[in-house]
C-alpha positions in Angstrom: -17.9 -8.4 -42.3 -18.8 -4.8 -41.5 -19.1 -3.7 -37.9 -22.4 -2.3 -36.7 -22.3 1.5 -36.5 -22.0 3.1 -33.1 -25.2 5.2 -32.4 -24.5 8.7 -33.3 -26.4 11.7 -31.8 -25.8 14.5 -34.2 -26.2 17.9 -32.6 -29.1 19.8 -33.9 -28.5 22.6 -36.3 -30.7 25.6 -35.7 -31.6 28.0 -38.7 -33.0 31.4 -37.9 -33.9 34.6 -39.6 -32.6 37.9 -38.0 -31.3 41.4 -38.6 -27.5 41.5 -38.8 -24.9 44.1 -39.7 -22.8 43.6 -42.9 -20.4 46.5 -43.4 -22.2 48.7 -40.8 -25.5 48.4 -42.6 -28.6 46.6 -41.0 -29.7 43.7 -43.3 -32.2 40.8 -43.1 -30.3 37.3 -43.1 -30.9 33.6 -42.4 -28.5 32.2 -40.1 -27.4 28.6 -39.3 -25.8 27.6 -36.2 -22.4 25.8 -36.2 -22.5 22.0 -36.2 -20.9 20.2 -33.2 -18.3 17.8 -33.8 -19.4 14.2 -33.2 -17.1 12.0 -30.9 -17.6 8.2 -31.3 -17.8 6.3 -28.2 -15.3 3.7 -29.7 -12.8 6.5 -30.2 -13.0 7.6 -26.5 -12.5 4.1 -25.4 -9.6 3.6 -27.6 -8.1 6.8 -26.1 -7.8 8.6 -29.5 -10.4 11.3 -29.1 -9.3 14.7 -27.6 -8.5 13.8 -24.0 -10.1 16.9 -22.5 -13.1 18.1 -24.7 -14.0 17.6 -28.1 -12.5 20.4 -30.4 -14.7 22.6 -32.4 -13.2 24.1 -35.5 -16.3 26.3 -36.4 -17.5 28.3 -33.3 -19.7 30.9 -35.0 -23.0 31.2 -37.0 -23.0 30.7 -40.8 -24.8 33.2 -42.9 -26.9 31.2 -45.5 -28.4 34.2 -47.3 -28.9 38.0 -47.1 -31.5 40.4 -48.5 -29.1 42.8 -50.4 -30.4 46.4 -50.5 -29.1 49.4 -52.5 -27.6 50.9 -49.2 -25.6 47.7 -48.6 -24.3 47.6 -52.2 -23.2 51.2 -52.1 -21.4 50.8 -48.7 -19.5 47.7 -49.9 -18.4 49.6 -53.0 -17.3 52.7 -50.7 -15.1 50.3 -48.6 -13.6 48.7 -51.5 -12.5 52.1 -52.7 -11.6 53.5 -49.3 -10.2 50.4 -47.5 -12.6 50.4 -44.6 -11.3 49.8 -41.1 -9.1 47.3 -39.3 -7.1 44.9 -41.4 -8.1 46.5 -44.8 -7.3 50.0 -43.7 -4.9 51.6 -46.1 -5.7 48.8 -48.8 -8.5 50.3 -50.9 -8.6 50.9 -54.6 -8.3 54.7 -54.0 -6.4 54.6 -50.7 -3.3 52.5 -50.9 0.4 53.4 -50.5 1.2 53.4 -54.3 -1.9 55.4 -55.2 -1.3 57.9 -52.4 2.2 58.6 -53.6 0.9 59.2 -57.1 -1.8 61.4 -55.7 0.6 63.6 -53.7 3.0 63.9 -56.7 0.4 65.0 -59.2 -0.7 67.7 -56.6 2.8 68.9 -56.3 2.5 71.7 -59.1 5.5 70.2 -60.9 5.8 69.8 -64.8 4.0 66.7 -66.0 7.3 65.3 -67.5 8.9 65.6 -64.2 6.0 64.0 -62.3 5.9 61.1 -64.6 9.8 60.8 -64.4 9.7 60.7 -60.6 6.8 58.2 -60.4 8.3 55.9 -62.8 11.4 55.8 -60.8 9.4 55.1 -57.6 7.6 52.4 -59.5 11.0 50.7 -60.5 12.3 51.0 -57.0 9.1 49.4 -55.7 8.4 47.0 -58.7 6.6 44.4 -56.7 4.1 46.8 -54.9 3.6 48.7 -58.3 2.8 45.6 -60.3 0.5 44.4 -57.6 -1.3 47.9 -57.7 -1.3 48.1 -61.3 -3.2 44.7 -61.7 -6.0 46.2 -59.8 -6.7 48.7 -62.5 -5.3 47.1 -65.4 -8.4 45.5 -67.0 -10.0 48.8 -67.2 -6.8 50.8 -68.3 -6.3 48.4 -71.1 -9.9 48.8 -72.4 -11.3 51.6 -74.7 -13.7 52.1 -71.9 -11.2 53.9 -69.6 -11.8 57.3 -70.9 -15.3 57.2 -69.5 -13.9 56.8 -66.0 -11.6 59.7 -66.0 -12.0 63.2 -64.5 -13.6 65.5 -67.0 -10.3 67.5 -67.7 -8.5 64.2 -68.1 -11.0 63.0 -70.7 -10.1 66.0 -72.8 -6.5 65.8 -72.3 -5.9 62.0 -72.7 -6.4 61.8 -76.5 -3.6 64.4 -76.9 -1.3 63.1 -74.3 -1.7 59.2 -75.4 1.1 59.4 -78.0 3.3 61.6 -75.9 4.0 59.2 -72.9 7.5 58.0 -73.0 6.7 54.5 -71.7 3.6 52.4 -71.2 4.3 52.6 -67.4 4.1 56.5 -67.7 0.6 56.1 -69.4 -0.6 53.7 -66.7 0.6 55.9 -63.8 -1.2 59.0 -65.5 -4.4 57.0 -66.1 -4.4 55.7 -62.4 -3.9 59.3 -60.9 -6.8 60.7 -63.2 -9.4 58.0 -62.5 -12.7 59.7 -61.1 -13.4 58.0 -57.9 -17.0 59.2 -57.9 -17.6 57.1 -61.1 -17.1 53.7 -59.5 -20.3 52.9 -57.8 -21.3 49.5 -59.1 -20.0 46.2 -57.9 -19.7 43.3 -60.3 -22.5 40.5 -60.6 -19.9 38.0 -59.2 -19.4 40.1 -56.1 -23.0 40.7 -55.9 -23.8 37.0 -55.8 -21.3 36.5 -53.0 -22.8 39.5 -51.2 -26.2 37.6 -51.2 -24.3 34.9 -49.2 -23.0 37.5 -46.7 -19.6 37.7 -48.1 -18.3 41.2 -48.9 -15.5 42.3 -51.1 -12.2 42.3 -49.4 -10.6 45.8 -50.2 -7.2 44.3 -50.2 -8.4 42.0 -53.2 -10.5 44.4 -54.9 -9.9 45.3 -58.6 -11.8 47.2 -61.4 -13.0 45.3 -64.3 -13.2 46.4 -68.0 -16.8 47.6 -67.5 -15.5 50.0 -64.6 -17.3 47.7 -62.1 -15.8 46.9 -58.6 -14.9 43.1 -58.4 -12.6 41.1 -56.3 -10.5 38.0 -56.0 -11.4 37.6 -52.2 -14.7 37.9 -50.3 -15.2 37.6 -46.5 -17.9 37.6 -43.9 -18.3 40.0 -41.1 -15.8 39.6 -38.4 -18.4 37.9 -36.0 -19.2 35.4 -38.6 -15.6 34.7 -39.7 -14.8 31.0 -38.9 -11.0 31.6 -39.2 -10.4 34.6 -37.1 -13.0 33.5 -34.4 -11.3 30.1 -34.2 -7.8 31.7 -33.9 -9.1 34.1 -31.1 -10.8 31.3 -29.3 -7.7 29.1 -29.3 -5.5 32.0 -28.2 -7.8 32.9 -25.4 -8.9 29.3 -24.3 -6.2 26.8 -25.4 -3.0 28.8 -24.7 -1.6 28.6 -21.3 -0.3 32.2 -21.4 -3.4 33.3 -23.2 -4.5 36.5 -25.0 -7.9 37.5 -26.5 -6.8 38.3 -30.0 -6.9 36.3 -33.3 -3.3 37.0 -34.4 -0.3 34.7 -34.1 3.0 35.3 -32.4 6.0 36.2 -34.4 9.2 34.5 -35.0 11.0 36.6 -32.4 8.2 36.2 -29.8 8.5 32.4 -30.4 12.2 32.4 -29.8 12.2 34.7 -26.7 9.1 33.1 -25.1 7.1 36.2 -25.0 3.4 36.9 -25.3 1.1 39.9 -26.0 -0.3 41.1 -22.5 2.5 39.4 -20.5 5.9 40.6 -19.1 9.0 38.2 -18.8 11.6 38.5 -16.2 14.7 36.4 -16.0 15.0 34.9 -12.5 17.8 32.5 -13.0 19.9 34.0 -10.2 17.4 32.9 -7.7 17.6 29.3 -8.7 21.3 29.0 -9.8 22.8 28.6 -6.3 20.2 25.9 -5.3 20.6 24.0 -8.5 24.3 24.6 -9.0 24.4 26.1 -12.6 26.0 29.1 -14.2 24.7 31.6 -16.7 26.7 29.9 -19.3 25.2 26.6 -18.9 22.2 27.0 -21.1 19.8 26.8 -18.1 17.4 29.5 -17.5 14.4 30.3 -15.4 12.0 33.0 -16.1 8.7 34.4 -14.7 5.8 35.3 -17.0 3.1 37.8 -15.4 0.0 39.0 -16.9 0.0 42.8 -17.2 -3.7 43.0 -16.5 -4.6 40.2 -14.2 -7.7 38.1 -15.0 -9.7 37.1 -12.1 -11.8 34.4 -14.1 -11.7 30.9 -12.9 -9.0 28.7 -14.6 -7.0 31.8 -15.9 -3.3 31.9 -15.1 -1.8 35.2 -14.2 1.8 34.2 -13.5 3.9 31.2 -14.5 7.4 29.9 -14.1 9.3 29.0 -17.3 12.4 26.6 -17.6 14.4 27.0 -20.7 17.0 24.4 -21.5 19.2 25.1 -24.5 20.6 21.6 -25.2 23.1 22.5 -27.7 25.0 23.3 -24.4 26.8 20.3 -23.2 26.0 21.1 -19.7 22.4 21.7 -20.2 22.0 18.4 -22.2 23.9 16.5 -19.5 21.9 17.8 -16.7 18.4 18.1 -18.3 16.9 14.9 -16.9 18.5 15.2 -13.5 17.3 18.9 -13.1 13.8 18.0 -14.3 13.5 15.2 -11.7 14.8 17.4 -8.8 12.6 20.3 -9.6 9.4 17.8 -9.3 11.0 16.3 -6.1 11.4 19.8 -4.6 7.8 20.6 -5.5 8.7 23.4 -8.0 5.5 24.2 -10.2 7.0 24.6 -13.6 4.3 26.1 -15.8 6.3 25.7 -19.1 9.2 23.6 -20.2 11.1 24.9 -23.4 13.7 22.6 -24.6 15.8 24.4 -27.6 18.2 23.3 -30.3 17.2 19.6 -30.0 19.7 17.6 -32.1 21.4 20.9 -33.4 25.0 20.0 -31.9 24.6 16.1 -32.7 21.8 14.6 -34.4 22.5 11.5 -32.5 21.5 13.2 -29.2 18.9 11.1 -27.3 15.9 12.9 -25.9 13.4 10.1 -25.0 14.6 9.9 -21.4 14.7 13.6 -20.9 11.1 14.0 -22.3 10.3 10.8 -20.0 11.4 12.6 -16.9 8.9 15.4 -17.4 5.9 15.3 -15.0 2.7 13.4 -15.6 0.8 16.6 -16.1 2.3 19.5 -18.1 0.6 23.0 -18.7 3.0 24.0 -21.6 5.8 22.1 -23.4 7.7 23.8 -26.3 10.2 21.9 -28.3 12.5 23.3 -30.6 14.1 20.6 -33.1 17.0 21.0 -35.3 16.1 20.2 -38.9 19.0 17.7 -38.8 16.9 15.6 -36.6 13.5 15.5 -38.3 11.9 12.2 -37.2 11.0 13.4 -33.7 11.0 10.0 -32.5 11.6 10.9 -28.9 8.1 12.4 -28.7 6.7 8.8 -28.0 7.8 9.4 -24.4 4.9 12.0 -24.1 2.2 9.4 -24.9 1.0 9.0 -21.3 1.5 12.6 -20.2 -1.5 14.9 -19.8 -0.3 18.0 -21.9 -2.4 21.2 -22.0 -0.4 22.8 -24.8 2.4 21.4 -27.0 4.3 23.5 -29.6 6.9 22.0 -32.0 9.3 24.7 -33.6 12.4 24.8 -35.7 14.9 27.6 -36.7 15.9 25.5 -39.6 13.8 24.3 -42.6 10.3 23.9 -41.3 8.9 22.7 -44.6 11.2 19.6 -45.1 9.4 16.6 -46.4 11.6 14.5 -43.7 9.6 16.0 -40.7 7.4 13.3 -39.2 5.7 12.5 -35.9 4.2 9.5 -34.2 0.5 10.4 -33.6 0.4 8.0 -30.6 2.9 10.5 -28.8 0.0 13.2 -28.8 -3.0 11.1 -27.7 -2.9 12.9 -24.3 -2.2 16.2 -25.6 -5.2 18.6 -25.6 -4.0 21.3 -28.0 -1.1 21.4 -30.5 -0.2 24.9 -31.5 -0.8 25.7 -35.3 -1.3 29.4 -34.8 2.2 30.7 -34.3 4.3 31.9 -37.2 4.7 29.5 -40.0 7.5 30.3 -42.3 7.0 30.7 -46.1 8.6 28.8 -48.6 9.8 32.2 -50.2 12.6 32.2 -47.5 15.9 30.5 -48.1 16.3 27.1 -46.3 19.4 28.7 -44.9 17.6 31.5 -43.0 17.4 31.0 -39.2 13.8 32.0 -38.5 12.1 30.4 -35.6 8.8 29.0 -36.9 6.3 26.0 -36.2 7.1 22.9 -37.9 4.7 21.5 -40.9 4.3 17.9 -40.8 3.0 15.9 -43.7 4.3 12.3 -42.5 3.1 10.0 -39.8 5.7 7.7 -38.4 5.7 4.6 -36.1 7.9 2.6 -34.0 8.8 -1.1 -33.5 6.9 -1.0 -30.1 3.6 -0.1 -32.1 3.8 -3.6 -34.0 4.2 -6.0 -31.1 3.4 -9.6 -32.0 2.5 -8.4 -35.5 -0.6 -6.6 -34.3 -1.9 -3.7 -36.4 -4.1 -2.4 -33.6 -1.8 0.5 -32.4 -0.9 1.8 -35.7 -4.5 1.8 -36.8 -5.4 3.6 -33.7 -2.8 6.4 -34.5 -4.0 6.4 -38.0 -7.7 6.8 -37.2 -6.8 9.5 -34.6 -5.3 11.7 -37.3 -7.5 10.7 -40.3 -10.8 11.0 -38.4 -11.0 11.0 -34.6 -9.3 14.3 -34.2 -9.1 15.4 -37.9 -11.0 18.5 -37.3 -8.2 19.9 -35.2 -5.8 22.1 -37.2 -2.6 20.2 -36.5 -3.9 16.8 -37.8 -4.8 18.6 -41.2 -1.2 18.9 -42.1 -0.2 21.8 -44.4 -3.3 22.3 -46.4 -6.0 23.1 -43.8 -9.8 22.4 -43.5 -12.5 21.9 -45.8 -15.6 24.0 -45.9 -17.2 22.0 -42.9 -14.3 20.7 -41.0 -16.4 19.5 -38.1 -18.9 17.7 -40.1 -17.4 16.7 -43.3 -14.1 15.3 -42.1 -13.4 13.6 -45.5 -13.0 17.0 -46.9 -10.2 18.0 -44.5 -6.6 17.7 -45.6 -4.4 15.1 -43.6 -0.7 14.0 -43.6 -0.2 12.0 -46.8 3.3 10.3 -45.8 3.6 7.2 -43.8 7.1 6.2 -42.5 7.6 2.6 -41.3 11.5 2.9 -41.3 11.5 2.2 -37.6 9.3 -0.8 -37.9 10.8 -4.2 -39.0 8.0 -6.4 -40.3 5.8 -3.8 -42.1 6.2 -4.7 -45.8 3.3 -3.0 -47.3 -0.2 -1.4 -46.3 -1.6 -4.9 -45.3 -3.9 -4.7 -42.2 -3.9 -0.8 -42.1 -7.3 1.1 -42.2 -7.7 4.2 -44.4 -11.5 4.6 -44.4 -13.9 5.7 -41.8 -15.8 2.7 -40.8 -17.9 4.7 -38.2 -19.0 7.2 -40.8 -18.8 5.9 -44.3 -19.8 9.3 -45.7 -16.2 10.5 -45.2 -13.9 9.8 -48.0 -11.1 7.2 -47.5 -7.5 8.6 -47.2 -4.7 8.2 -49.7 -0.9 8.0 -49.2 1.5 9.8 -51.6 4.6 8.6 -50.0 5.5 5.4 -48.2 8.8 4.6 -46.5 9.5 0.9 -45.4 12.4 -0.5 -43.4 14.9 -2.5 -45.4 18.7 -3.4 -44.7 19.5 -5.7 -47.7 20.0 -5.2 -51.3 16.6 -7.1 -51.9 13.3 -6.2 -50.3 12.0 -9.4 -49.1 8.0 -9.8 -48.9 5.8 -13.0 -49.0 3.7 -13.8 -52.0 0.6 -14.1 -49.5 1.3 -10.4 -48.2 1.7 -9.3 -51.8 -1.9 -10.7 -52.4 -3.1 -8.5 -49.6 -0.7 -5.5 -49.7 -3.5 -2.9 -49.8 -1.5 -0.8 -52.2 -4.7 0.8 -53.7 -4.5 3.3 -51.0 -1.2 4.6 -52.7 -2.4 7.6 -54.9 -1.6 11.0 -55.7 -5.2 11.8 -57.0 -7.0 11.2 -60.1 -5.4 13.0 -63.1 -2.1 13.9 -61.2 0.8 12.9 -63.5 3.1 12.7 -60.4 3.0 9.0 -59.2 3.2 8.1 -55.6 6.5 7.1 -54.2 7.7 4.1 -52.3 11.0 4.7 -50.4 13.3 2.1 -48.5 15.3 3.1 -45.3 18.6 2.1 -47.1 17.8 4.4 -50.0 18.9 3.2 -53.5 20.6 0.1 -52.2 17.5 -1.9 -52.6 17.7 -3.0 -56.4 15.4 -6.1 -56.4 12.6 -7.9 -54.7 12.8 -11.4 -53.1 9.4 -13.2 -53.0 9.2 -15.8 -50.1 6.6 -18.6 -50.3 5.4 -20.4 -53.4 1.7 -19.0 -53.6 0.8 -17.9 -57.1 -0.2 -14.1 -57.1 -3.8 -13.1 -57.7 -4.7 -10.2 -60.1 -4.5 -7.9 -56.9 -1.1 -9.4 -56.1 0.2 -8.7 -59.5 -0.9 -5.1 -59.2 0.7 -4.6 -55.9 4.0 -6.2 -57.1 3.8 -3.8 -60.1 3.6 -0.9 -57.8 6.7 -1.6 -55.9 8.7 -1.3 -59.1 6.6 1.6 -60.5 6.9 3.7 -57.4 10.3 3.0 -56.4 13.1 4.6 -58.6 16.0 2.1 -57.8 13.8 -0.9 -58.3 12.5 0.6 -61.5 16.0 1.3 -62.8 17.5 -2.1 -61.9 15.5 -4.1 -64.6 12.5 -5.6 -62.7 14.6 -8.2 -60.9 12.9 -10.8 -58.7 14.3 -13.6 -56.5 12.2 -16.6 -55.5 12.8 -19.7 -53.6 13.9 -22.9 -55.2 11.3 -25.3 -56.5 8.8 -22.5 -57.2 8.4 -23.4 -60.8 4.7 -22.3 -61.2 5.5 -18.9 -59.5 8.5 -18.4 -61.7 6.5 -19.2 -64.9 4.0 -16.7 -63.8 6.4 -13.8 -63.1 8.3 -14.4 -66.3 5.1 -14.4 -68.1 4.6 -10.7 -66.7 8.0 -9.7 -68.0 10.0 -10.0 -64.8 13.5 -11.2 -64.6 13.4 -14.2 -62.2 16.3 -15.9 -60.3 15.9 -18.5 -57.6 17.6 -18.2 -54.3 17.9 -20.4 -51.1 17.7 -18.8 -47.6 21.3 -18.1 -47.7 22.6 -18.3 -51.2 21.6 -17.2 -54.7 21.7 -19.7 -57.7 
């Protein structure tokens, strides 16, 4: 029976007409205010909403429509050619590094053959940059229309030169250098349609089409209406403990060194080493961070004490818990705890007690995990701690599928950092680059399934899937939808589930993947499921098979790649043992089929099933479906 909907008071969205600036030009526009994020009372009561205040992903107004003027179109075209200011400076069609090299060489007074030979060599040495630049003009260059967009003298020369170029690249180089910038004044219809919505051509993504019109592969709003940069700036200035009022992230080096723009860091370990009896070589360090320009605003921190523990050092690992406890006893106000190289020296290192020793209220906690210990199970010790800012980093492979976290560990954490550097897949997995971790799997522990109750697990699932899903961390690696505060079902989310630490979870039975408080949100789908098993057979009751809920295993309609079911003992699971004598329903049959279809070792072992003695009807049913059935007592097979 469906539960009655909690009364929701949706924030009122206001639409107004006003004059705004786009590309420095005043235009009339219709504006819509940002939608507030609805927090359900039940989520508050369950302790799965943000513990401090509702997070707002979109904080700026949205441009609905713009009256496009001739002046606006001309300015947008000019910016695409010149590159404009700020981020796109030096990225315009006629103002970029490759184009400027061409221009300078053609103005050098050298012979044409020497110029082309030199520039072709430059293109070879910078092949990536050259190819990217070439693509921006190539549609026009490859068309017969190109001659109409050359400088007057070049229009006369081109027919004579065309057969004399030694390579196609030489021809491209000559054409690019001889394009007449004054002839590119019109933006393409596609880009004009985006302009009607307040989105201008991104100079960095601009190209020239076959008709000589300026088009783009990317468009964006003015800075004050940019939902992404405004969120990043807000998070940096309001959610960071060592805050700064900019939208950019911290680099890998800054993460590793614990430094921030606008702050200076000083090592003050010597002042603490005698009192707490440690040496410089023990992997223990105290630092002071001070704001360069103090901020008098209420709630703003201007200095902070940082404790670094490098637990790959035996002494730091051995003394961490004791030191953390002693500092609290002595009343030392530690602003930031940084625990580095967790699991690097030994993947069996235990951290639950160390994290458990941290104070109840923590301003900043930065944990650096080795990619040899990807389950982060120790985080559960943080569940009842009030943490303002948490960052999870690694200097190993941050994109490993094996990374997982228990969401219940984060229920009292206000902000989980997703701003700092996120390493690209282009890097080798062996490169040591400090980066935040990308998680796509939720994991749970035995304590979450006490007495066979699904309540805690469902709390954790709902927290990630809906209650806090507008927060970037809970969107996994693929980010938000177009309206992350309002249409949660369109946001991404972790698609893996790991129950390898939970004996007793055999399927998705009892787990909730839909939003029962707002049915307009799409249900969640699981692409990879890991279950605990320590036998050659995986035992599940026929009753549970009938209710296994495996319809939620899906990679999406039309995707040729199937979901995956894994067992904690890897390929050692080669058959299924069905306990009980209940016949399988149609749904039960579908669920059984999925275990074999989605698990490689079961699939390759010949569809083997074991059932209890005297289960003749069940045996007949399974054999009729093509399974190889044997009978077994509790202790022996027959």
